[in-house]
N, C-alpha and C positions, 0 to 999 in steps of 0.2 A: 629870691624867693621860693623859685626851685629846689634849690638844696637845703632850703629849708624844710620843705614840705619831703624831701627823701628822705632825711633824718629821722623828720616825724614818724612815716611808712615805717621803716625799719625800726622803729621803737616798736611802735603796735605791731607790727608782725614777730616780734621777738615776744609778746606777752602771749601772743595765740598758738603759741608753740603746743603748750600745754592747756587747750581748750576745756577740759573737765574743770581744771581746778580755774580758769575766767569766769564760766558759769555757776559753779558751786560760790565762788569769791562774790559774784553780784548778787546772787541769793542772800548770802550773810549780809553784804550790806543792807540791804532794803530792809529784811528782818531786824537787824540791828538798829536800823535809824524808826521802825514800829515800835518796838521795843522803848527805844528813849522817849518816843511820843507819846505813848502810853503812860508814861512817869506822869504826864503832865495832864492827862486825863484824870487819873486818879487825884491829883493835884484838883481840879475842877468839882470833882465829888466830894471833897472836903470844904470846899470854900463855893457852895451855891449861892452864897449870897453877893459875891462882886459880881462885876459886867461884864468878866472874860468869859469867853465862848470858846469852843474848839475848834472854832473859824480862825481866830486870833491867831490861836498856835500851830494852827496846819499852814498858815500864812509865812509867819515868821519863819518856820520851820523849813520852808520851801526854798526862803531864801537864802539861811545859812547852809543850808544842806547843800546846794547848786554851786557857792561860791566854794566853800573848802573843798567840795569833791575836781570842780576844776581847778582852782590854784596851789592847794598842797594836796590833793590824794593822786589827780590821773597827771598832772605835770610834778611828778613827786619830788624833782629836784629844789624845787624852789623850797619847798618844805626840809631838804636835808642839806639845805644851803650852809648852814654854820659847820655841819659835821665834813661837808665836804671842805671846807676853807679850814677848820681846825687840825683835820686829821690829814692833811697836805695832799687830797686827792682832788684838787685843782690842778694838779701837776699833769693829769692826763687830759683835762681839757684844754691846757693852755699849750701841749702838745700838735696841735690841730692848726691848721691857716685856716681858721675860722673865725667868726665875731665869737668871744667867750662867752658871755651872759646867754645870748641866742643859742648857742651849743650845749650849755648844762639844762636851759629851760626844757628844749626839746630831744633832747637823748634817751630821756628816760620817763616814762610813763608808766603808771598801772592803772590797765583797763579795767579791770574789775571794780573800780568805783565808779565805774558808771553805773553801780548799783546805786550810790546816792542821789546820781543824775536823773535816775530812773524816779526813785522816791520823791523827787522835789517835782517833778512833772506831775506823779499822782498825786501829791499835796495840794498841787496848784489847782489842777482840776477839779477835783473834788470841793476845793472853797469856792472856785468861780461857778460851779452847777448847784452848788447847795447854800452857800452863804452869800453870794454877789448878786445883788439885785438887778444889774443891768445885763448887756450880750454878753456870752461868756466867752464866745470868742474875740472880743474886743478885751476885754480883761486878760486875757490871756499872752496877746500880742501887746499890750501895754506893760505884762509882767516882763514877756520876756526882754524887750527892749531894755525897761530900765537895771534889770538885774545885770545885763550883758555891760553894761556900763560898769555898773560896781565892780565888777571882775578886773576893769581895767585898773580901777581903785584899788583893789585889794592884791594884783600884783605889785605893784609898784609899791603898795606898806608893807610888803614882804620882803621883798628885795631889799627896801632900804632899812627895815628892823635888821634882818640876819646878815647884813654887810657888817653890821658892829663888830662882828669875829674876825674881821681884820684888824681891829684893833684890842680886842677881849677875845682871849682864847676860851675861855669856859662861858663864851657869850651862849653857848647852844642849851647849857641849862637854863634859860630865862624862858626856851620856846616852850616846854610844859607849862609852865607858869600862865605864859600867854593865852597858850590855846585856852586852858580853864578858865581864865577870867575871861575871854571872848564866849565861851559856852553857857557860863553861868548867867551873864547880863545880855549875852544877844539872844537867848533862847526865849525871853518874855518879850510880849508886844509894850514897845518902849514908852507907851503911856505911864506905864507902872512907876517909872521913875521921876518923870518929869513934875511931880509932886514936890517931889525931895529933890530942890533945886541945886544944891552943892553936890548931891550925888550925881545927878544928871549931867552937869558940869563937868563932874571927873570922869564919868565914861566918855562925853564928849571928846575929853583930852586927848584918850588913847583911839580915836578916830572911830570909835562904834555908830557918831551920829552917821558921818557922810557916807559910811559903809554897810548899816543894817539899817538904823534909827529913819534916815530922810528917805531912802528908797521904801520902806515898810508905810510910811507918810501917803510918800506918792502915790501909792500904790492902792490902797485903801481908800484915800480922800481925793480931793483935787488936787491936781499938779499945776502950779503957777508957774508961768515962764519962769520967775526968780529961783524955784525948785530946780526946773530944767537947768537953768545955767550955772548954780551953785553943783549941783551932781557931774554936770559935763564937765567945767572946767576944775572942779576939785580930782575928780577922777584924771584927767591928761596929766594935769599938774603933779598928781601924786606918783603917776608911772613915769614923766620924767626926770623925777630929783629920785626915784629910785635907781633909774638907769643910770644917772650923774654921779650918783652917791657910789654903786658898786664901780663904775670904771675907774673915778678917781682915787678909791679904797685900794683898788686891786693891786697898784704899785707898793703896797706895804706887806704885800703877801710874801710868806718866807717859804721854799721850798725844802721839803723832808728830806728831800733826796738829793742835797747840793752834798758834795765830797769835798770837803775842806783839807788840802795838801799841804802840809808843814815844809 
């Protein structure tokens, strides 16, 4: 544990070497998130007859911004894992007497993406104060617990999906497609799609249900014991499957630096 914390501390200090870039980066990320959210405000302006409110979009964006910021942007090597495998950069991480996957995740972070985390907290607090009818700090604690659990699921899911690069060399091309699909469907409250059963099933197949929709429903409504069991166990199971698949398929990795002597 101490060694892992030291690796993470070094990665953090490396990012803070350029403090002006760090501050400007955070501000830029927050502005970017608010601009993205403003698109849905315009949407609501044209469709005032729908049951959707600004609060619905605030909450769903607080969830996805927090998840993406932590799993894909701050721990940026998770997002870059296909490139690390395909471009033979894994050689560097294998050269250290450390757990390869842990070293990959902790050794590179993008601190300026804490701006996304800041935005998610702002969106959550605004929703809790202006749209939630109960006690706001109890809501905030519930939101934090549920979203933190989904981080475990998201981490395992991305490790599992990106590990396919051990088999398919151009799998990194799928990354942008997956991101676009996630943002398109994950940015809307889940009840929009529930009326179309086929579409909702297809969305659930790509893990949006336990990743985004179930947490959203648990936060806005009553979270039953069954929901908590599904959320916790699916997160733990996905995380363990992702780690198992990476380590099992790591044996297929071929170094680009091998010298073949004739």
